[in-house]
N, C-alpha and C positions, 0 to 999 in steps of 0.2 A: 124423511131422510132429513126433505127441508123444512119440516117444521119441527125438527130437532134443535138444526142449524140455527132458526130462526128465536128458538127459547132461548137456545147457550148465548146468542147474539146480544139479545133483549136482558137476558141475565148479569154479561158483563156491564154491558151501558148503564144498568142500575145500579151493581157494584160500584162502581166507578164513580158517580153520584151519589150515592150515601155514604162512600165512607171517604174521607179528608187524607191523602196519605203522608199527610205532611204531622200529622198528630200522633205523639209521641207520647207513651202511657210508661214507658220501664226501660232501664237501660242508658239514662238520658247522658246527652254529648255533652257535658258540662261546658268546655269553652264554648259553646254556642248559646248557653245564655248569658252571657259576659255582653256588656252594654248596656246604655239607656233603657230607663224602663220609667212607667207610672203607674202610680195605685189607681188601680179600676174600681174595686169592689172591695168591701171588707163585712167577712160575715163570723160570728162570735155565739157561742151558748150563754157569755156573761157580755151581754152585750155593753154595761158600762167599762169592759175595756178595752173597746174600741169608739165609746163616744170622747166627745172632743175636751183634749187635753190627756188623754190617756197616753201611756207609754209604746202601748199598741195600733194605736192609729198612726201607724208606718206611714210616710210618704216617699216612695221609694225614687232613689236615683238612678243609680246603675248598679249593678251587679257582675262581680268580674270573678269566672271561672279559673282555677288553676288547675295544670298537669296532674297534679295529684289528687285530685278531684276537692278541693277545698274552694268553697263561697266567698268571695270579702260582700258585704252587704254595705252603701252607703246609701241612707236616708235622713230622712229629716220626719220630726217629732214637733208639733207644736202645743206651747204652755206657757200659759198666761200672754197669749199674744204674739211670743216670740219663738222664732224657728228656730230650733237647734240643730245642726248638724253629727249623724252617728256614725258611726262605720263598726261592724260587729265583722268577727272569723265563725265562719259554720264550717265545722273538720267533719271530715265522711264519716261515717259509721257503721258495725260490723252490718247493720240491714241495707239491703238496695236502696240508695236514692233519697236515704237520710240522714241529718245530718244534727250534730250538736251545739247550740249556742250558750252563751254566757248572756245572756240580758232580763232585767228584770226577772232575776231567776232563771232555773234550767229551762231551755227547749228543745224540745225533739221536731225538726223542721222534714215537714218529707215532700217533696216535689211528685205533685200530683199528675199531671198532665202538662205538655208542652208544644206549641208550635212556634218554635223560635225564632219565626220573624213577627210574631202577632202576640200571640199572648202566653204566659205561663200561672202554672196554679198552685199553689204549697200549701199546704195544711200543718199547722202547728198547735204543738199541744205543749202549754207550759205548766212548772210545776215552781210552785213558791210559795215557801211558808206553811207546806204541809196542804197547798191547795192546789186545786189543778183548777184548767180552762184551756178550751181548743179555739182556734183563731184560721181562720181561710183567707188566704189573700191571692187575688185576683190582679195581676199587672199586666201592661200592654205594653208597647213598641210607639204605639202613640197615645197622645194623652184622653183618647176615648175608644170603646169598643162597642160595636153593634149589638143591639136588642137579643139576638139571638145568644151569642156567647154569656150576655148576661142575665138572661133567663136559665140557662146551662147553668152557671155558677150557682143558681136558688136553689135547683134541681141537686146539684151536685152538695150545696151545703145541709139542703133535707136528708141526704143518704147519713151523714154526719152527725142527723140529730138540733140542726141549727135550724130554728125557724124562718120563715122570711121577714118577719118584723127586725131581724137581730142582723139585717143584713143593710149597709151603708153605700148607697153610691158616693164615690170622693170626687168623683168628676165635677160637684156641684158646690163645692167647698174649695175654700184657699188650701190648693195643695202644699204653699210655701215652694211656688215654681219662680219665686224670683231670686233665690237663693240656691238653686240650682249651676251647677258648675262654678261656684264661690268655693274659693280655697283658701 
């Protein structure tokens, strides 16, 4: 009996350490996504779509979740050395945790995972002029995230067919931070 209780206790301790209870992978509480965010990593199956001067090289500033489950994204893009502020509305679709956005074509954006006070991961599929590509966005509440989260992002990208060489760390570039909060 003592051995059984010991095994049960060790199992509970192990399970608590292994899993992060704050990780949400479905049924997201949209208002909890609201607030300031920083772009940490981008990954795409078409690398040129996230390289310098691309409209998908997005520097997130703010996400606003609404009670009707819509999201408003406020971000910056850098074109020819200039930061431009852009706001788009993401409307909820009939698919769980999936949104539609009109920006450089039609986009189907899905929330993959979130720890509301740390990071959020989005998977986006862009349809434009008969072509399709995907982008993974990792946003953090702080200007950088841990190496473990960055490694995990690379693993998630690989499951979507995005190779490591198509993942960009945007913590090491000018992210238009000087324009954050300007209206």
